[in-house]
C-alpha positions as CSV (number, residue, x, y, z in Angstrom):
1,M,12.4,-19.1,-35.0
2,W,10.3,-16.0,-35.4
3,N,7.4,-17.6,-33.5
4,F,9.8,-18.5,-30.7
5,I,10.9,-14.9,-30.4
6,K,7.3,-13.6,-30.5
7,G,6.4,-16.1,-27.8
8,V,9.3,-15.0,-25.6
9,F,8.3,-11.3,-26.0
10,K,4.6,-12.1,-25.2
11,F,5.7,-14.0,-22.1
12,I,7.9,-11.2,-20.9
13,F,5.2,-8.6,-21.6
14,A,2.6,-10.7,-19.7
15,L,4.9,-11.3,-16.8
16,T,5.7,-7.6,-16.6
17,F,2.1,-6.6,-16.8
18,F,0.9,-9.0,-14.1
19,T,3.9,-8.2,-11.8
20,T,3.1,-4.5,-12.1
21,L,-0.5,-5.1,-11.5
22,A,0.2,-7.1,-8.3
23,V,2.7,-4.5,-7.0
24,G,0.2,-1.8,-7.6
25,V,-2.6,-3.6,-5.8
26,G,-0.3,-4.5,-3.0
27,A,0.8,-0.8,-2.6
28,A,-2.8,0.3,-2.6
29,V,-3.7,-2.2,0.1
30,L,-0.7,-1.2,2.2
31,A,-1.5,2.5,1.8
32,Y,-5.1,1.9,3.0
33,V,-3.9,-0.2,6.0
34,F,-1.3,2.3,7.0
35,K,-3.7,5.2,6.7
36,K,-6.2,3.4,8.9
37,D,-3.5,2.7,11.5
38,F,-2.2,6.3,11.3
39,E,-5.7,7.7,11.9
40,E,-6.1,5.4,14.9
41,I,-2.8,6.5,16.4
42,E,-3.7,10.1,15.7
43,S,-7.0,9.8,17.6
44,K,-5.4,8.1,20.5
45,T,-2.7,10.7,20.7
46,K,-5.3,13.5,20.7
47,E,-7.1,11.7,23.5
48,I,-3.9,11.4,25.6
49,V,-3.1,15.1,25.0
50,S,-6.6,16.0,26.0
51,D,-6.4,13.9,29.2
52,I,-3.0,15.5,30.1
53,E,-4.4,19.0,29.5
54,N,-7.5,18.3,31.7
55,N,-5.3,17.0,34.5
56,I,-3.0,19.9,34.4
57,G,-5.7,22.6,34.3
């Protein structure tokens, strides 16, 4: 019975560890992708603002 309880706790610990690891890696990848997309949007916005300022002036 004691071995069964230890096995259940090991399983729960391993499942929690790998789930946390997967979520952490997933969050890091999403943060990188969103940062890259945000920088691209920011540069396009600056380009559009510059074009507008040049056409007005």
